[in-house]
Steps between C-alpha positions, in 0.01 A plus 500: 500500500475452877177346628359647820230378738311658793628452853332217691358544849797334670747731322296807596490384861876441504571842347275663757690328782822636345366855532375541144180674396315578178227734381363202309661157530326395179714754310817322614598214268795265516687238297423130547814441711452810717573464873403765759797403718711794387240779499457710814395848601360577154186695408351425157274733304379503141591199283807317627668194346759303695751233400697236685785606727766232545832678439738588784713812447849512648611855574837655582652356813318169463155625606218298345144615424221285365301635208152614587299814576524668839393824666351686208183602320436380144243660272427367149825305479631182346783353705661211313697204633791528742463872564606647835316809630540643850465831685307710248416804711209621286392256231564346159224575251434406138815300431595163356803377692668224305666191638813511708482868596603623846334811649570617854469819705334725243265790566266479200480323163202616296359562154263794530265544202622415151867529410734439208787481749711784364440419134385808309644748753628803308852609589595861406850405393769752389277806519348583838267743325337211315466409134703177505290285733567128455243237600699223668414132474647162590703454181618854427838491324756778468466532119120518518520757779750698292249519217216593735714771660670666205284435195227751582535625143327173402168558686319202345782266609480635855123484504492138378770387742327666793173335398670156488644550847170628638326194356760273658446672836124445467552126457663496844229704669379299797364530850723211607877484531752219485790403721693243300665173592776485761473869584637621834337806664617578854507799739325732256258790527222548245481321164209638298404418141828322429544190285799293613670242278654165592802474732494868598633605841341801670678545831437805717339714228314796644237573234422355157203627299372456146776300340625175354801299610591283199707249690561145383709199598783583259522862611338565838424853616617622842338791687666587828467699818321835502426503127202707383365453146186632336379493137781273390602197297807300601646263241665166570823492697454843658635575849371801697611546861610738776196732524508584130205705373346418160203693366349479150789298359574207274804305619655266243662160522800459727485852645631568850385786725597553858655714772209746523477570127203709387343446156202700375324505160776302331573200280795275582599230255727197526786500750458854628625570850389776735657553842481790747394764247189615320334467161204702375333471160792316338519246222774273634600273217699181567795529738419847630688505831495754784662398829547826690294681762526846349420401139178609331393376159203701378301546178754322282554196284804289578646156424827333598550804723726521803400800713777631725439630851321834502389468136202728445285644225242780496176496301360824641586856398240648737284630218241254370579219739707177483445452128852440370666168420832358393663195349826329583558245225628150576818470700513856633664556837467788743786567740468610861317833541413524131197705401294530184239766440229351279428511213821338383602195302820316589661276240556127538784393731576858601648587838347808665717692747397819676197726458341564160227759455518581126260229371761317294422234240801271451310203356694505170836497677493178707774366729594850613579684822273791592700708747421821688764771476418830674122457443556410133438154355797353315462190283788263430376286208573126481741498795294237685579252221850463640383470861559173681181571697285493187632158401455364853139622504426322172649179639324508837141567386433152355662342807268696728177394334289417804205359302430135580164478326510305172258757357696822453281807456780737390714437193842626600786548256826539693718593202716804558541549126196461278349676199327724757825633650708478180251711302532762774879491466471543123276800555740618770792501256289704258400746771856551624637545147227754426596693813857510371381610158271774627717640781842417362751236605698748712204590721586427862148427627198395294138532608248222443154450655580730795830322563859608445742265322874569508687469171725222627196306627326537166797370300550201732126434496491471121794258508347284776161482331660394170706234676195348667289518183768302318517253788125441491477458122800268507341299784183455298694394191721253687208348693337432164803312367702360790330162535415445135675321218563660163722431202400774256413868522151414379453275803617785724260742335216253547571468869504879535154545353239581769193281545272801448503877478371536857748710696560784257462860611487649849518288816349580839535377858162423656635485853708188450366372168722622215313477171463660156256790507329365188406181685360697791303720259357188335390376841339832584315503167360157583395617847316791339296251296402316822611164363730407792441415864742560788640147475564537127672836553729340757577218254588753228737682736661171604543407132679829429734427788577147379561627146741771614815358343329447164374858509843622612676336204256654252588843643874431519510358147352822362761708683782271390386548140524873564851454638607296197294706257399164355211261535549155653485356146797718402737462793830317467714306743742797545202721593408264783862456609548878517192529721628225731838673525322824589297307759814351654659842529185643658465215751863522612489880519184502710617220728828683554310813606292293743817331628658840565184621675506197729864572580397830662340296780848381598698826476659685794189709566295183544738393778426803713387388846664158479787393724397718792792547743734331254759591236463489121576130480236422762252722313569295186457172687178615668358614165581170327362292786164680465480585131743258342745589223408657169645212300297241692172690497226281349359774279844604374573139406167484316589811297836359397344165420231675295767668286668162445179312415365765263835537322519123447139492379567775246821337379331163458222650291744703290699184431191315382387791283841519333450147365164546330447540129 
């Protein structure tokens, strides 16, 4: 703890000569090694505590400025060692400014009354008409917010969680704010009731009110020119710039907003990006991305979304107000000028093209195309499974994780195939077969959940879903055996036995966290009994994430037993070999479809516009100089190599299995 002493007469006299004044010099205290040499033009009021100012800052262009306090008014402030403050046009009131911070050319920095600095602010997410308000706080995670948003049928859970968050906000209630260590605040307007973490940069911000900037050395926060934020919490590693507007929002770790983006009443979780466009009352799960000026995301839940230019939704039917909502499950994409009239529910990894006003629910038919055809919505089931774009997305998300903080708030599962998506495919096969059974196999167009499905699309969809189901189950089986040693079938059976029965039943995606529903229900039951705090809930969610592959195998093992019509204790070596052969066939088939899809990017149509003013040969040369050849494309090589590696892996395991007793 820093020891302070009163100013002596000589120090007061020196400060007075340097143009300083005080309502009461006795209320100004300093550290033992304080020197008045670098204090000038300052008026002190209330209780003020000053440190020692020895550091010299070197700015861009080689300009140097000595730490100290110049040309400002301080009221009820603690200014720690080596801080630089200059040109505060109004005053700084009720703040602790920690060591090494640099503040210059700012209108006003003040805590007015008591504040929890954005904690406890209720955000009316998803439904502008209310009913799903989420109290935000420093450590809000996507899975916890998912529960708070969608589990209103568990009122005691919601009530207890809201009470925990309110209690947390009360612990922060203070009439004094903090500007952390090594913070840089320059050329800003008003900063009111804002708590700023270490190593943050606030440069040219116009107005910040009632919020927390959870910056730290590992993952600094940047706030740039013209930014206006009120009622907000910014997590570590966030960047907000270019006159972006943020009001009543939680912004998660590693998010980027800029280029005049506007965000109102919304939650953004890890690695979201917002540029140019607008978001209102949205739940933006991890990797929700909107980069275009004419795009509006409103009253919806999204994750791993890529919104095309002109993507819009409507939550208002001009009757009872903006009360409608929609969900795009993980991995959905909206093409340019797409439109969705809420309520609607779009299945995982589904591509939306055109305008859709029939309130479709495609959640049990994932990896599809939803296409407009003469005002009708046509669904092409499973077709996105063979898309090169889907595979590229799955590969790029982990590489684009912008979180630098060692403490990750969101538990993100990047797996394209998981019990969550595979169970949907299994249900999808059942749905499509039932449509055939009810309407007849010769029916040209089937109707499902306000969508039309062509006969040819239905048949191909069933085949694709089955292929991918076999691939996933084979993957799970092989991953269980590939790096193990066994000499007998009993040893194989032992290795295939799950560690527990956790993982059985339905799986859900809590905005990035993929987990068995039973485990989530157990957590909710515990929350109802008020035996967990917020930290313990976060730990439970993190544990589920870390146990994913154990849970996954429990689920896969049960489905493999269904495939074999035998228990693990009854299976034989030929049973396993047959499954691996089926897996090999599925992998090669799917990779070949992806290979063929990639080839379309190199066909004659793709060369249109190349070789301007030249002949066909020059067009070919121009195309290859820009795009390269199909055979040498990195992704194409990866697909071919994947076929080779997986085939060799399957053959090696089959060979070992053929030798066991």
